[in-house]
C-alpha positions as CSV (number, residue, x, y, z in Angstrom):
1,M,22.9,-46.3,-47.0
2,S,23.9,-43.6,-44.5
3,S,26.7,-41.1,-45.5
4,P,30.1,-41.7,-43.9
5,I,30.8,-39.5,-40.9
6,I,33.3,-36.7,-40.8
7,Y,35.2,-37.3,-37.6
8,L,36.7,-34.1,-36.1
9,D,37.1,-35.1,-32.5
10,N,40.7,-36.4,-32.6
11,A,41.6,-34.3,-29.5
12,A,39.3,-36.7,-27.6
13,T,40.6,-39.8,-29.2
14,S,42.0,-40.5,-32.7
15,Y,39.7,-42.2,-35.2
16,P,40.3,-44.1,-37.2
17,K,43.6,-45.8,-36.1
18,P,46.0,-47.0,-38.7
19,E,44.8,-50.5,-39.8
20,R,48.0,-52.1,-38.6
21,V,47.1,-51.0,-35.0
22,Y,43.9,-53.0,-35.1
23,E,45.7,-56.0,-36.7
24,K,48.4,-55.9,-34.0
25,I,45.9,-56.2,-31.2
26,V,44.3,-59.2,-32.7
27,A,47.5,-60.9,-33.7
28,F,49.2,-60.4,-30.4
29,G,46.1,-61.5,-28.4
30,K,45.7,-64.7,-30.4
31,S,49.4,-65.7,-30.3
32,L,51.0,-64.1,-27.2
33,G,48.1,-63.6,-24.8
34,A,50.1,-64.8,-21.7
35,N,51.0,-62.5,-18.7
36,P,54.5,-61.1,-19.3
37,G,57.1,-61.3,-16.5
38,R,55.1,-63.8,-14.4
39,A,56.3,-67.2,-15.7
40,L,59.1,-68.9,-17.6
41,Y,57.2,-70.8,-20.2
42,K,57.9,-69.6,-23.8
43,M,54.6,-67.8,-24.4
44,A,55.0,-65.7,-21.3
45,V,58.7,-65.0,-22.1
46,D,57.9,-64.0,-25.6
47,A,55.1,-61.7,-24.5
48,G,57.5,-60.1,-22.1
49,E,60.1,-59.5,-24.8
50,E,57.5,-57.9,-27.1
51,Y,56.3,-55.7,-24.2
52,E,59.9,-54.5,-23.7
53,R,60.4,-53.9,-27.4
54,A,57.4,-51.7,-27.2
55,R,59.0,-49.8,-24.3
56,Q,62.2,-49.4,-26.4
57,A,60.1,-48.0,-29.3
58,V,58.5,-45.5,-27.1
59,A,61.8,-44.4,-25.6
60,R,63.3,-44.0,-29.0
61,F,60.3,-41.9,-30.2
62,F,60.7,-39.5,-27.3
63,G,64.5,-39.3,-27.3
64,V,64.9,-41.2,-24.1
65,G,68.3,-42.9,-23.8
66,D,67.3,-45.3,-21.0
67,P,64.1,-47.2,-21.8
68,S,63.6,-48.1,-18.1
69,R,62.6,-44.4,-17.5
70,I,59.5,-45.1,-19.6
71,V,56.6,-46.2,-17.5
72,F,53.4,-47.5,-19.1
73,T,50.2,-46.2,-17.5
74,M,46.4,-46.4,-18.2
75,N,46.3,-42.9,-19.7
76,A,47.6,-39.4,-19.1
77,T,45.4,-38.9,-16.0
78,D,46.9,-42.0,-14.5
79,G,50.4,-40.8,-15.1
80,I,49.8,-37.3,-13.9
81,N,48.3,-38.5,-10.6
82,M,51.1,-41.0,-10.2
83,A,53.7,-38.2,-10.6
84,L,51.9,-35.5,-8.6
85,K,51.2,-37.7,-5.6
86,G,54.5,-39.5,-5.8
87,I,56.7,-36.3,-6.0
88,L,54.9,-33.7,-3.8
89,R,55.3,-33.5,-0.1
90,A,53.7,-31.5,2.7
91,G,54.8,-27.9,2.5
92,D,55.7,-27.9,-1.2
93,H,54.7,-25.0,-3.4
94,V,53.5,-25.7,-7.0
95,V,53.1,-23.4,-10.0
96,S,50.6,-24.2,-12.7
97,S,48.5,-22.4,-15.2
98,T,44.9,-21.2,-15.2
99,F,43.8,-23.3,-18.2
100,E,44.9,-26.8,-17.2
101,H,42.9,-29.9,-17.9
102,T,41.1,-31.4,-14.9
103,C,43.6,-34.3,-14.8
104,V,46.1,-31.6,-13.5
105,L,43.5,-29.3,-11.9
106,R,41.7,-31.7,-9.7
107,P,44.6,-33.5,-8.0
108,L,46.3,-30.1,-7.4
109,N,43.1,-28.6,-6.0
110,R,42.6,-31.4,-3.6
111,L,46.2,-31.4,-2.4
112,A,45.9,-27.6,-1.8
113,K,42.5,-27.9,-0.1
114,E,43.9,-30.5,2.3
115,G,46.8,-28.2,3.1
116,C,49.5,-30.4,1.7
117,I,50.7,-27.9,-0.9
118,E,50.5,-24.2,-1.8
119,L,49.4,-23.5,-5.3
120,A,49.9,-20.6,-7.7
121,R,48.2,-20.4,-11.1
122,V,49.7,-18.2,-13.9
123,P,47.4,-16.9,-16.6
124,P,48.5,-16.8,-20.3
125,E,49.5,-13.7,-22.2
126,A,47.1,-12.2,-24.7
127,D,48.3,-14.6,-27.4
128,G,47.4,-17.6,-25.3
129,R,51.0,-18.6,-24.4
130,L,52.5,-18.8,-21.0
131,S,55.3,-16.5,-20.1
132,P,58.4,-18.3,-18.6
133,E,59.3,-15.0,-16.9
134,R,55.9,-14.8,-15.3
135,I,56.1,-18.4,-14.2
136,A,59.5,-17.6,-12.6
137,R,58.1,-14.7,-10.8
138,A,55.3,-16.9,-9.3
139,M,57.9,-19.3,-7.9
140,Q,58.9,-19.3,-4.2
141,K,61.7,-20.7,-2.2
142,N,59.7,-23.9,-1.5
143,T,58.5,-24.4,-5.1
144,R,59.1,-28.0,-5.9
145,L,57.2,-28.4,-9.1
146,V,56.1,-26.5,-12.2
147,V,53.3,-28.4,-14.1
148,V,51.8,-27.1,-17.3
149,T,50.1,-28.3,-20.4
150,H,52.2,-28.6,-23.6
151,V,49.2,-27.9,-25.8
152,S,45.8,-26.7,-24.5
153,N,43.0,-29.1,-25.4
154,V,40.8,-26.0,-26.0
155,I,42.9,-23.4,-27.8
156,G,45.5,-25.7,-29.3
157,I,48.4,-23.3,-28.8
158,L,51.9,-24.6,-28.3
159,Q,53.5,-23.6,-25.0
160,P,57.2,-22.7,-24.8
161,V,57.9,-25.8,-22.6
162,Q,61.7,-25.7,-23.1
163,E,61.9,-22.1,-21.8
164,I,59.5,-23.0,-19.0
165,A,61.7,-25.9,-18.0
166,E,64.7,-23.6,-17.9
167,A,62.8,-21.1,-15.7
168,A,61.9,-23.9,-13.3
169,H,65.4,-25.3,-13.1
170,G,66.8,-21.8,-12.6
171,R,64.9,-21.6,-9.4
172,G,65.6,-25.2,-8.3
173,A,62.2,-26.7,-9.2
174,L,61.2,-29.7,-11.3
175,V,59.1,-29.4,-14.3
176,M,56.3,-31.7,-15.5
177,I,54.5,-31.4,-18.8
178,D,51.0,-32.7,-19.7
179,S,51.7,-33.7,-23.3
180,A,48.4,-35.5,-24.1
181,Q,47.6,-33.1,-26.9
182,A,51.2,-32.7,-28.2
183,T,52.7,-36.1,-28.6
184,G,52.3,-37.5,-32.1
185,V,51.5,-34.0,-33.4
186,V,54.8,-32.1,-32.7
187,P,58.3,-33.6,-32.6
188,M,59.4,-34.2,-29.0
189,D,62.8,-35.0,-27.5
190,V,62.2,-34.9,-23.7
191,E,65.9,-34.8,-22.9
192,E,66.5,-32.0,-25.3
193,L,63.6,-30.1,-23.9
194,G,64.9,-30.5,-20.4
195,L,61.8,-32.2,-19.0
196,D,61.9,-33.9,-15.6
197,V,58.5,-35.6,-16.0
198,M,56.3,-36.0,-19.1
199,A,52.8,-37.6,-19.1
200,T,50.8,-38.4,-22.1
201,T,48.1,-40.7,-23.3
202,G,48.3,-43.4,-26.0
203,H,44.9,-43.2,-27.6
204,K,45.1,-39.7,-29.1
205,S,47.7,-38.8,-31.7
206,L,49.9,-41.7,-30.9
207,F,47.2,-43.9,-32.4
208,G,47.2,-46.4,-29.6
209,P,44.0,-47.9,-28.1
210,P,42.2,-46.5,-25.0
211,G,43.7,-47.7,-21.7
212,T,47.3,-46.9,-22.7
213,G,49.6,-44.0,-21.5
214,V,53.2,-43.1,-21.0
215,L,55.0,-41.5,-18.1
216,Y,58.6,-40.4,-18.6
217,V,60.6,-39.8,-15.4
218,R,64.1,-38.4,-15.7
219,E,66.9,-40.3,-14.0
220,G,67.4,-38.9,-10.5
221,V,63.8,-37.9,-10.1
222,D,62.2,-39.9,-7.3
223,I,58.5,-40.8,-7.4
224,S,57.0,-42.8,-4.6
225,P,54.7,-45.5,-6.0
226,W,51.0,-45.0,-5.4
227,R,49.9,-48.3,-6.9
228,E,51.7,-51.2,-5.3
229,G,51.3,-54.8,-6.2
230,G,52.6,-57.7,-8.2
231,T,55.8,-57.3,-10.3
232,G,56.7,-60.9,-10.7
233,D,59.2,-61.0,-7.8
234,S,59.1,-61.8,-4.1
235,E,60.3,-58.5,-2.5
236,E,58.4,-57.4,0.6
237,F,57.9,-53.8,-0.7
238,Q,57.5,-52.3,-4.2
239,P,60.9,-52.5,-5.9
240,E,63.0,-49.4,-6.1
241,K,64.1,-49.8,-9.7
242,F,62.3,-48.4,-12.7
243,P,60.0,-49.1,-14.4
244,V,58.6,-51.8,-12.1
245,R,58.5,-49.3,-9.3
246,L,55.5,-47.7,-10.9
247,E,54.1,-50.7,-12.9
248,G,52.5,-52.8,-10.2
249,G,49.9,-55.3,-11.3
250,T,49.0,-57.1,-14.5
251,L,49.9,-55.0,-17.5
252,N,47.9,-53.9,-20.5
253,T,50.1,-55.9,-22.8
254,W,47.8,-55.9,-25.7
255,G,47.3,-52.2,-25.6
256,V,51.0,-51.4,-25.2
257,V,52.2,-53.4,-28.2
258,A,49.4,-51.8,-30.3
259,L,50.6,-48.4,-29.0
260,A,54.1,-49.2,-30.2
261,E,52.6,-50.1,-33.6
262,G,50.9,-46.7,-33.8
263,I,54.3,-45.1,-32.9
264,R,56.0,-47.0,-35.7
265,F,53.4,-45.7,-38.1
266,L,54.1,-42.2,-37.0
267,E,57.8,-42.6,-37.4
268,E,57.2,-43.7,-41.0
269,V,54.8,-40.8,-41.7
270,G,56.9,-38.2,-39.9
271,V,55.5,-36.2,-37.0
272,E,56.5,-33.0,-38.8
273,K,54.1,-33.9,-41.6
274,V,51.3,-34.5,-39.1
275,H,51.9,-31.1,-37.5
276,E,52.0,-29.4,-40.8
277,K,48.8,-31.0,-42.1
278,E,46.7,-30.5,-38.9
279,S,47.8,-26.9,-38.5
280,R,47.0,-26.2,-42.2
281,L,43.5,-27.7,-41.8
282,A,42.9,-25.5,-38.7
283,G,44.2,-22.5,-40.7
284,M,41.6,-23.2,-43.3
285,V,38.9,-22.8,-40.7
286,F,40.4,-19.6,-39.3
287,A,40.8,-18.1,-42.8
288,A,37.2,-18.9,-43.7
289,L,35.4,-18.0,-40.5
290,G,37.7,-15.6,-38.7
291,E,36.1,-12.4,-40.1
292,D,32.5,-13.5,-39.6
293,E,31.2,-11.3,-36.7
294,R,28.7,-14.0,-35.8
295,I,31.5,-16.5,-35.0
296,F,33.8,-16.3,-32.0
297,L,37.1,-18.1,-32.5
298,Y,39.3,-18.7,-29.5
299,G,42.8,-17.3,-29.6
300,P,44.8,-15.7,-32.4
301,S,45.3,-17.6,-35.7
302,D,49.0,-16.6,-35.9
303,A,50.2,-18.1,-32.6
304,P,52.2,-21.4,-32.8
305,R,49.5,-24.0,-32.7
306,T,48.3,-27.5,-33.5
307,G,45.1,-28.4,-35.3
308,I,42.8,-27.9,-32.2
309,L,40.5,-25.0,-32.4
310,T,37.3,-23.9,-30.6
311,F,34.5,-21.6,-31.7
312,N,31.0,-20.4,-30.8
313,L,28.1,-19.0,-32.8
314,C,27.0,-15.9,-31.0
315,G,23.8,-16.4,-29.2
316,V,23.7,-20.2,-29.8
317,A,24.5,-22.8,-27.1
318,P,27.4,-25.1,-28.1
319,P,25.4,-28.3,-27.8
320,I,22.8,-27.0,-30.3
321,V,25.6,-26.4,-32.8
322,G,27.1,-29.8,-32.2
323,N,23.8,-31.6,-32.5
324,I,23.0,-30.0,-35.8
325,L,26.5,-30.7,-37.2
326,D,26.0,-34.4,-36.2
327,E,22.4,-35.0,-37.2
328,R,22.3,-32.9,-40.4
329,F,25.9,-33.1,-41.7
330,G,27.4,-36.2,-40.1
331,I,30.2,-34.1,-38.5
332,C,31.5,-35.2,-35.1
333,V,32.8,-32.4,-32.9
334,R,33.1,-32.0,-29.1
335,T,31.0,-29.4,-27.3
336,G,31.0,-28.1,-23.7
337,L,33.8,-27.3,-21.3
338,H,36.2,-30.0,-22.4
339,C,37.4,-30.8,-18.9
340,A,39.1,-27.4,-18.9
341,P,36.7,-24.7,-17.6
342,G,39.6,-22.3,-17.0
343,A,40.4,-22.2,-20.7
344,H,36.9,-21.1,-21.6
345,A,36.8,-18.6,-18.7
346,L,39.8,-16.9,-20.3
347,Y,37.6,-16.1,-23.3
348,D,34.5,-15.3,-21.3
349,Q,32.6,-18.4,-22.7
350,P,31.0,-19.9,-19.6
351,E,29.0,-22.5,-21.5
352,G,32.1,-23.8,-23.3
353,G,32.5,-24.0,-27.0
354,V,32.5,-26.2,-30.1
355,R,35.9,-27.9,-30.5
356,V,37.2,-29.0,-33.9
357,S,40.2,-31.3,-34.0
358,P,41.3,-32.7,-37.3
359,G,43.7,-35.7,-37.5
360,W,46.0,-37.3,-39.9
361,F,43.2,-39.0,-41.8
362,T,41.1,-35.7,-42.1
363,T,40.9,-34.3,-45.6
364,E,40.6,-30.8,-47.0
365,E,37.2,-31.8,-48.3
366,N,36.1,-32.7,-44.7
367,I,37.1,-29.2,-43.6
368,K,35.4,-27.5,-46.5
369,T,32.2,-29.4,-45.5
370,L,32.6,-28.2,-42.0
371,I,33.0,-24.6,-43.0
372,D,29.9,-24.7,-45.2
373,A,27.9,-26.3,-42.5
374,V,28.9,-23.7,-39.9
375,R,28.0,-20.9,-42.2
376,E,24.6,-22.5,-42.9
377,I,23.9,-22.9,-39.2
378,A,25.0,-19.3,-38.6
379,D,22.7,-18.0,-41.3
380,E,19.8,-19.8,-39.5
381,L,20.6,-19.2,-35.8
382,A,23.4,-16.9,-35.0
383,K,23.0,-13.4,-33.7
384,E,25.2,-10.4,-34.2
385,P,27.7,-10.2,-31.3
386,A,27.5,-7.4,-28.7
387,V,31.3,-7.5,-28.4
388,R,34.0,-8.3,-30.9
389,R,36.2,-11.4,-30.1
390,G,39.3,-10.6,-28.1
391,A,42.5,-12.1,-26.8
392,A,42.7,-14.2,-23.7
393,G,41.7,-12.4,-20.6
394,T,40.0,-9.5,-22.5
């Protein structure tokens, strides 16, 4: 019998999910598999009611008073594209960061290339955090939107999003946060944080299945629909009211109700406990490997962070390290550029790195096994570094 795997790629997708999430998908699919909002027979009505209860659960989790401001999407990428292309107009100026995920990077790059928007990118400070003051200085009179990640999927450092929102609002701009790596890991009240738009995915730390996401849009923020279609009514154009304005077409009902079940699990566990555990596990890695000259760890260990961390063995390509961890030790990690090449460029790591992302079901023994495995690989393959690790941009 093969040994059980040690899964340390929760920043890509959480695994395993709580058992109740799997059970919810099966139970709902078997009993309420009709299309909600499209018919008046009991199964369709009941499916619609459960779908809306899921929306209420998500709204409660994020501190949203009006559940209609919660829009269900396919994933964070879907929601981010929906927001960017629904908010921005010709002549707008946008401020973002140099280490965004491609779900933010690519649509902004295309809009800038086509001459629709002007784009400014702000690098982080030496500790990996964005400066709200620096963001404010990058803004112009026509800045319509500030869009940044809440937690980098490479360095795992928490960004001061509330202060960034205040800086944006102080100059008359909206703020949108990519929270794919933060939701379910750090407590979030979007209204308290002052966010205008927040996009996240369901399949990471919210424990939902793939194909689920959430877009929060503050009341008063207008987003033109970029996906138009059936909403169960006969209007000639896409309805103005939320959430159907942005929810055209048949909905991923099975996935959404399972996402709500993951959120209920998190509410019972406590997001604060998740954050404490994952940060502590990452801290174990920093403490054990941080002084080894053969190992380059991205970012300082004492910055506010989640459990995400990335490293390299000096002189060893990241895929080689990842393959050995998988084949010899049964450890699953992510290697490469992680859809965020700018984050690796900040640390002068053009080949990317080896990302470790523990989750709620990761144990200390799992992390100890990882540490021993990395040391063993370093003894075999790593070279002494020519330059000592440094801060971002050094």
